[in-house]
C-alpha positions in Angstrom: -6.3 105.3 -91.8 -3.5 105.4 -94.3 0.2 104.8 -93.5 0.9 108.5 -93.7 -1.9 109.5 -91.4 -1.0 106.7 -89.0 2.6 108.0 -88.8 1.4 111.5 -88.2 -0.8 110.2 -85.4 2.2 108.5 -83.9 4.2 111.7 -84.1 1.5 113.6 -82.3 1.4 111.0 -79.5 5.2 111.1 -79.1 5.3 114.9 -79.1 2.5 115.1 -76.4 4.3 112.5 -74.3 7.6 114.3 -74.5 6.0 117.6 -73.5 4.4 115.9 -70.5 0.9 116.2 -71.8 0.1 112.7 -70.8 -3.7 112.8 -71.2 -3.3 114.0 -74.8 -0.6 111.5 -75.4 -2.7 108.6 -74.2 -5.6 109.7 -76.4 -3.4 110.0 -79.5 -1.7 106.7 -78.9 -5.0 104.9 -78.4 -6.1 106.1 -81.9 -3.0 104.4 -83.3 -3.6 101.2 -81.4 -7.1 101.0 -82.8 -5.4 100.5 -86.2 -2.1 99.0 -85.2 -2.7 96.9 -82.0 0.9 95.6 -81.8 2.6 99.0 -81.9 5.0 98.6 -79.0 5.8 102.3 -78.7 2.2 103.3 -78.4 1.6 100.7 -75.8 4.6 102.1 -73.9 3.2 105.6 -74.2 -0.2 104.6 -72.9 1.2 102.5 -70.1 3.7 105.0 -68.9 1.2 107.9 -69.2 -1.3 106.0 -67.2 1.4 105.1 -64.6 2.3 108.8 -64.2 -1.4 109.9 -64.0 -2.3 107.2 -61.5 -4.3 104.7 -63.5 -2.2 101.7 -62.5 -4.5 98.9 -63.8 -4.5 100.4 -67.3 -0.8 101.0 -67.0 -0.2 97.4 -66.2 -2.3 96.2 -69.1 -0.5 98.2 -71.7 3.0 97.9 -70.3 2.6 94.1 -70.0 1.5 94.0 -73.7 4.5 96.1 -74.7 6.8 93.7 -72.8 5.5 90.9 -74.9 6.2 92.6 -78.2 9.4 92.8 -80.3 11.0 96.2 -79.8 10.3 96.5 -76.1 13.1 98.1 -74.1 14.1 97.8 -70.4 12.2 101.0 -69.5 9.0 99.0 -70.4 9.9 96.3 -67.9 11.0 98.8 -65.2 7.8 100.8 -65.5 5.7 97.7 -65.5 7.4 96.6 -62.3 6.8 100.0 -60.7 3.1 99.8 -61.6 2.8 96.3 -60.1 4.7 97.4 -57.0 2.3 100.3 -56.5 -0.6 97.9 -56.6 1.1 95.8 -53.9 2.2 93.1 -56.2 5.8 93.2 -55.2 6.8 89.6 -55.9 5.4 89.9 -59.4 7.3 93.1 -59.9 10.5 91.4 -59.0 9.8 88.6 -61.5 9.3 91.2 -64.2 12.6 92.8 -63.4 14.4 89.4 -63.4 12.9 88.8 -66.8 14.3 92.2 -67.9 17.7 91.1 -66.8 17.3 87.9 -68.8 16.2 89.8 -71.9 18.5 92.8 -71.9 21.3 92.0 -69.5 22.1 93.1 -66.0 22.5 96.9 -66.2 22.9 98.8 -63.0 19.5 100.5 -63.1 17.6 97.3 -63.4 19.6 95.7 -60.6 19.0 98.8 -58.5 15.2 98.4 -59.1 15.4 94.8 -58.0 17.2 95.7 -54.8 14.6 98.4 -54.1 11.6 96.1 -54.6 13.2 93.5 -52.4 13.7 96.1 -49.8 10.1 97.4 -50.1 8.9 93.9 -49.7 10.8 93.4 -46.5 13.1 90.8 -48.0 16.2 92.6 -46.6 18.7 89.7 -46.7 17.9 89.0 -50.3 18.1 92.8 -51.1 21.5 93.1 -49.5 22.9 90.0 -51.3 21.7 91.3 -54.7 23.0 94.8 -53.8 26.5 93.6 -52.9 26.7 91.5 -56.1 25.6 94.5 -58.1 28.1 96.9 -56.4 30.9 94.5 -57.1 30.0 94.7 -60.7 29.1 98.5 -60.8 31.0 100.1 -57.9 30.4 103.6 -59.2 26.8 103.3 -60.0 24.6 106.3 -58.9 21.5 104.1 -59.0 23.0 101.5 -56.7 24.3 104.2 -54.4 20.7 105.4 -53.9 19.5 101.8 -53.4 22.2 101.4 -50.7 21.0 104.6 -49.0 17.4 103.2 -48.8 18.7 100.0 -47.1 21.5 101.6 -45.1 19.4 102.4 -41.9 18.4 98.8 -41.6 21.8 97.3 -42.2 24.1 99.7 -40.5 25.9 101.1 -43.6 25.1 104.8 -43.3 28.6 106.1 -43.7 29.2 103.8 -46.7 26.0 105.2 -48.3 27.4 108.8 -47.8 30.7 107.9 -49.4 28.9 106.3 -52.5 26.4 109.2 -52.9 28.8 112.1 -52.5 30.8 111.9 -55.8 27.6 111.9 -57.9 25.7 114.8 -56.4 26.6 117.4 -59.0 27.6 115.2 -61.9 26.5 116.7 -65.2 26.3 113.2 -66.6 23.3 112.5 -64.4 19.7 113.2 -65.4 18.4 116.2 -63.4 15.7 113.9 -61.8 18.4 111.6 -60.6 20.4 114.5 -59.0 17.3 115.4 -57.1 16.8 111.8 -55.9 20.4 111.8 -54.7 20.0 115.1 -52.8 17.1 113.6 -50.8 19.0 110.4 -50.3 21.8 112.4 -48.7 19.3 114.3 -46.6 17.8 111.1 -45.2 21.2 109.6 -44.3 22.6 112.7 -42.7 19.4 113.2 -40.7 19.7 109.7 -39.3 23.3 110.5 -38.4 22.2 113.5 -36.4 23.8 116.0 -38.9 20.5 117.8 -39.2 21.7 121.1 -40.7 23.6 119.4 -43.4 20.6 117.2 -44.1 18.3 120.2 -44.3 20.6 121.9 -46.9 20.5 118.9 -49.2 16.7 118.7 -48.9 16.6 122.5 -49.6 18.7 122.1 -52.8 16.6 119.1 -53.9 13.4 120.9 -53.5 14.8 124.0 -55.2 15.8 121.9 -58.2 12.2 120.8 -58.6 11.0 124.4 -58.8 7.9 126.1 -57.4 4.6 125.2 -59.2 2.1 125.5 -56.3 -0.7 127.9 -57.0 -1.7 129.4 -53.7 -4.7 131.3 -55.1 -6.1 128.2 -56.8 -5.9 126.3 -53.5 -7.6 129.1 -51.7 -10.4 129.1 -54.1 -10.9 125.3 -53.8 -11.1 125.6 -50.0 -13.4 128.7 -50.1 -15.8 127.0 -52.5 -15.7 123.6 -50.6 -16.5 125.3 -47.3 -19.3 127.4 -48.8 -20.6 124.5 -50.9 -21.1 121.7 -48.3 -23.3 122.5 -45.2 -24.5 120.1 -42.5 -28.0 120.3 -43.7 -27.2 119.5 -47.4 -25.0 116.6 -46.4 -27.8 115.1 -44.2 -30.3 115.6 -47.0 -28.1 113.8 -49.6 -27.0 111.1 -47.2 -30.6 109.8 -47.0 -30.0 108.6 -50.6 -26.5 107.2 -50.0 -25.4 103.6 -50.2 -26.0 101.7 -47.0 -22.6 100.0 -46.5 -20.0 100.1 -43.7 -17.2 98.7 -45.9 -15.2 101.8 -46.6 -12.7 103.3 -44.2 -11.3 106.6 -45.4 -8.0 107.7 -43.8 -7.2 111.3 -44.5 -4.8 114.0 -43.3 -1.6 115.8 -44.3 1.1 113.6 -45.8 3.4 112.4 -43.0 0.7 112.8 -40.3 0.4 109.1 -39.4 -1.9 107.9 -42.2 0.3 105.0 -43.1 0.7 103.8 -39.5 -3.1 103.9 -39.0 -3.7 101.9 -42.2 -1.0 99.4 -41.3 -2.6 98.8 -37.9 -6.0 98.2 -39.6 -4.6 96.0 -42.3 -3.1 93.6 -39.7 -6.7 92.8 -38.7 -7.9 89.6 -40.1 -11.1 91.1 -41.5 -9.7 94.4 -42.9 -8.0 95.0 -46.2 -5.5 97.9 -46.5 -6.3 99.4 -49.9 -3.5 102.0 -49.9 -3.7 105.2 -51.8 -6.7 104.5 -54.0 -7.4 106.9 -56.9 -10.5 105.1 -58.1 -12.9 107.5 -56.3 -11.2 110.5 -57.8 -11.5 108.9 -61.3 -15.2 108.2 -60.7 -15.8 111.8 -59.6 -14.0 113.3 -62.6 -15.7 110.9 -65.0 -19.2 111.8 -63.7 -18.8 115.5 -62.7 -15.9 116.7 -64.8 -13.9 117.7 -61.8 -14.0 118.3 -58.1 -17.5 118.6 -56.6 -17.2 121.8 -54.6 -20.9 122.7 -54.8 -23.4 120.2 -53.3 -26.3 122.0 -55.0 -25.0 120.6 -58.3 -25.3 117.0 -57.0 -28.6 115.2 -57.2 -29.7 112.2 -55.0 -29.5 109.8 -57.9 -25.9 110.6 -58.5 -25.1 110.2 -54.8 -26.8 106.7 -54.7 -25.0 105.5 -57.9 -21.6 106.8 -56.8 -21.8 105.2 -53.3 -23.0 101.9 -54.8 -20.3 101.8 -57.5 -17.5 102.7 -55.2 -18.5 100.1 -52.6 -18.6 97.5 -55.4 -15.1 98.6 -56.4 -13.8 98.1 -52.8 -15.5 94.7 -52.7 -13.7 93.7 -55.8 -10.3 94.4 -54.2 -11.0 92.1 -51.2 -14.3 90.2 -51.4 -13.8 88.5 -48.1 -12.9 91.6 -46.1 -15.5 93.3 -44.0 -13.7 96.7 -44.2 -11.3 98.1 -46.9 -9.3 101.2 -46.3 -8.6 104.1 -48.8 -5.7 106.2 -47.7 -5.7 108.8 -50.5 -5.0 111.9 -48.4 -6.5 114.4 -50.9 -9.9 112.9 -50.0 -9.8 115.4 -47.1 -11.3 117.9 -49.6 -14.1 115.4 -50.5 -15.4 114.4 -47.1 -18.8 116.1 -47.6 -19.3 114.1 -50.8 -18.1 110.9 -49.1 -20.3 111.4 -46.1 -23.3 111.8 -48.5 -22.6 108.8 -50.7 -21.6 106.4 -48.0 -23.2 107.6 -44.7 -21.9 104.6 -42.8 -18.3 104.8 -43.9 -15.6 105.4 -41.3 -13.7 108.7 -41.7 -10.4 108.9 -39.8 -8.6 112.2 -39.7 -4.9 112.0 -38.8 -3.4 114.9 -37.0 0.2 115.7 -36.0 2.1 118.8 -34.8 2.0 121.2 -37.8 5.8 122.0 -37.7 6.7 118.3 -37.4 4.3 117.4 -40.2 5.6 120.1 -42.6 9.3 119.6 -41.9 8.8 115.8 -42.6 7.1 116.7 -45.9 10.0 119.1 -46.8 12.6 116.5 -46.0 11.0 113.7 -48.1 11.1 113.3 -51.9 7.6 112.9 -53.3 8.8 112.8 -56.8 7.3 116.2 -57.6 3.8 115.0 -57.1 3.1 117.2 -54.1 4.2 120.6 -55.5 3.5 122.5 -52.2 6.2 120.5 -50.4 9.1 122.1 -52.3 9.0 125.4 -50.5 8.6 126.1 -46.8 6.3 129.1 -47.4 4.1 127.1 -49.8 4.0 124.2 -47.2 2.8 126.6 -44.5 0.2 128.0 -46.8 -1.1 124.6 -47.9 -1.2 123.4 -44.3 -3.4 126.4 -43.4 -5.7 125.7 -46.3 -5.9 122.0 -45.3 -6.5 123.0 -41.7 -9.4 125.2 -42.7 -11.2 122.6 -44.7 -10.6 119.9 -42.0 -11.9 122.1 -39.3 -15.0 122.7 -41.5 -15.7 119.0 -41.7 -15.3 118.7 -37.9 -18.0 121.4 -37.5 -20.5 120.0 -40.1 -19.9 116.3 -39.6 -19.3 116.2 -35.9 -18.6 112.8 -34.4 -18.7 111.2 -37.8 -15.0 112.3 -38.0 -12.7 110.2 -35.8 -9.5 112.1 -35.0 -6.2 110.2 -34.4 -3.4 112.3 -33.0 0.0 110.9 -34.0 1.7 111.8 -30.8 -1.0 110.0 -28.7 -0.9 107.0 -31.0 2.9 106.4 -30.8 2.9 107.2 -27.1 0.3 104.4 -26.4 0.0 102.1 -29.4 -2.1 99.6 -27.5 -4.8 102.1 -26.5 -4.6 103.8 -29.9 -5.0 100.6 -32.0 -7.9 99.4 -29.9 -9.7 102.8 -30.3 -9.2 102.7 -34.1 -10.4 99.2 -34.5 -13.4 99.9 -32.3 -14.2 102.9 -34.5 -14.5 100.7 -37.6 -17.0 98.5 -35.7 -15.1 95.2 -35.5 -13.8 93.1 -32.6 -10.2 93.8 -31.8 -7.5 91.5 -33.3 -4.3 91.2 -31.3 -2.4 91.1 -34.6 -3.0 94.9 -34.9 -0.4 95.4 -32.2 2.1 93.6 -34.3 1.3 95.5 -37.5 5.1 95.7 -38.3 5.2 91.9 -38.7 2.5 91.8 -41.4 4.8 91.8 -44.4 2.4 94.2 -46.1 4.0 96.4 -48.7 3.3 100.1 -48.6 4.4 102.3 -51.5 4.6 105.6 -49.5 7.4 107.6 -48.0 6.6 105.7 -44.7 7.5 102.3 -46.1 10.4 101.8 -43.7 8.7 103.2 -40.6 5.7 100.9 -40.7 8.0 97.9 -40.5 9.1 98.9 -37.1 7.3 99.0 -33.7 6.0 102.4 -32.8 8.6 104.9 -31.8 8.4 108.5 -30.5 11.7 109.8 -31.9 9.9 111.8 -34.6 7.9 113.7 -32.0 9.3 117.2 -31.8 11.5 116.7 -34.9 11.3 120.3 -35.9 13.4 121.3 -32.9 16.5 120.0 -34.7 16.3 122.8 -37.4 15.9 125.9 -35.3 15.8 129.1 -37.3 16.0 127.3 -40.6 12.2 126.8 -40.2 11.4 130.5 -39.7 9.8 130.8 -43.2 7.6 127.9 -42.3 6.7 129.4 -39.0 5.7 132.7 -40.6 3.6 130.9 -43.2 1.8 128.8 -40.6 1.1 131.8 -38.4 -0.6 133.7 -41.2 -2.5 136.9 -40.4 -3.7 135.8 -37.0 -0.2 135.1 -35.7 -1.2 131.6 -34.5 -0.1 128.2 -35.7 -0.6 126.2 -32.4 -4.3 126.2 -32.9 -4.4 124.6 -36.4 -6.4 121.5 -35.7 -3.7 120.1 -33.4 
C-alpha cells in the first residue's frame, strides 16, 4: 500500500471513530496496522474502540502498545487503566495512571482517575490522601469534584461534595458527557442526604441530556421471537448434546436487582471465582451465529456441543483452580434457552426485586449511556415488562433449573440466603461467604460501594421516597392489564 493510500485509510479510520462507528473504525485501523505496526493513533483507535464495544483483552493489547510508542497521549493511559480496571486488575491500572503522571504531568483528570481507582479497590485512606493533595492543587476541578462525590458517603463529606459540584453543573466549558456525570453525582449525594425530590430532578435532567434511543418495538420483537423459538422440548433435545460441566454459574436479572450482591457472596467462597460481567459468550454467539439466537430450530447439536465446550474452556482459563466461575452479564437473561442447552449442568440464578425499586434505582444511576432504556421512566417500565415476560417464559420451560433469589429476602436474612445460594451451586458452605464485604474484590458495576458493606435493608421500598414523580413508571409497568405487582416478583 502506497503512502497516499495508507493516509486515506488512516483518514477513514479517524472519520469512522469520530462518528462513533467503532466496528468500522477498528477494521479500517487494523488495515493500517498491517502495513504500519507502530502507528500510535491506529493502536489508540483500535484499543479505545474495543474498550467501548466490550472487548477488553484486545483493548488492553492495543492501548498498551500505544502507551509504549512515541506520540502517545494521556488519554491512551487513562483508557488503558479503565480497561485493566474493568478486568479486575485495579493495582495495575493505578500503576498505569502513575506512569501517565510521570510522563505527562499531574493534570487533574489523571489525578481524578487515580483517586477513583483507589476507591474502587477499597483503598480508601490512600484515595482520600491523593484526593486532598489534588484538591489543594486544583481546587476548582470538576473531575476531582466528581471523585469526591464517589468517596463522600464513606468519609462523611457529603456537603462538601455538593459545594464542589454545584458551580460546574451548567458550565458551558465542560464536555456534555461530564455535565451528565455531574448531574448523577449530585443526584447520588442528595439522595443520601434525604433530599429525594432534588435528587430525582438531577437524575431526570441527566437522563434527558442523554436522549432517548430505546427502540420499544425492537425489544418486543426480540422477546416474541425468543419465547416462540425456545420450547421445553427443544431445549431438552439439544441439551443431550451439551457439554457436561458444572463450572458455569450464570447470574441474571434486571440491573440493580441484587446480581452484584449474589456474585460477591459466591466470590468470597474459596472454590468460586467471580468472573463479573463477561461478554465472551455474547462474542462467541455473534461470531458463530451472526447475532442473537432467537430460533432454536436454526441450531444444530454440533454447534451446541462446541459452544458449551469452548465457553467452559474460556471460564477455566480465567481461574483454573476454581470449581465454579460466575458470569454476571445480565443480558444473558434473553439467552437462557441456549445456555441451558449448551451447558445442561450450569447453575442459572435469577435475581428478582420489587419492580418499582428496581426501576427507580436504574433511573437514578448513571450507566454511561450503555443501557438506553434507563433514561426514561416510560421506557424503563416497558423494558421491565419485556424482561419479565421472557424471564417468566424461562421459569415455565426450565422449571427448577432456574434458581430465584429475591433481593428483599436475601438482605433480610443474609445467612439463610447465602447458604441457599452456595448449596445451589453444589459446593459445601464457606463461612467467608457471610463476610463477602471483606473480600477486597473489585466490582466494576454501579453497586461497587454497596458490596463493600454488610447487607442492609434501607433500599427496600426505596420508591416510596418519590411519590407521584414515578407515575409515568407506574403506568408503564401496569401496561394493558393494569397490574405491575405480578411481574415475577
